[in-house]
C-alpha positions, 0 to 999 in steps of 0.5 A: 709101300712106305719107302716106295712113297717117300721116294715118289714124292721127294728128290734127293730125300726131300718133300716135292711139293711139285710133284705131290701137287701135280699128280693131284691136279692131274687126278682132278682134272681127268675126273673132271674131263671124265666127267665133262665127255659123259654129260656133254658127249664131246671131248673139251679143250685141254690147253689150259688143264696142260698149262695148269699141271705143268705149271705146277712142277715147273714153279717147283723147279724154278724154286730148287733152281734159285735156291741152289743158285742162291747157296753157290752165292752165299757160299762164294760170298762166304768164301776168303779171297784168294792172295794169290795173283792168277799165273798166265799160261806160258806157251 
């Protein structure tokens, strides 16, 4: 069970707040909407909740992408420049 939860809330073995935060927001949103429907008898507009829940996951993915790009840029800067001139392809 412990391994299952670890895999559920992580990507590549690292903890993922975007998944856990989106799940928590989804559970809270479902609870809140259920309460509102129970009290008023009408389904409220769900666009704001949908945007909020997806933005948590999207921000996590953007952060991951930026970190990968920055790591690749640092790797390229650290690599010594090649002293060989590029060769042109012969027809």
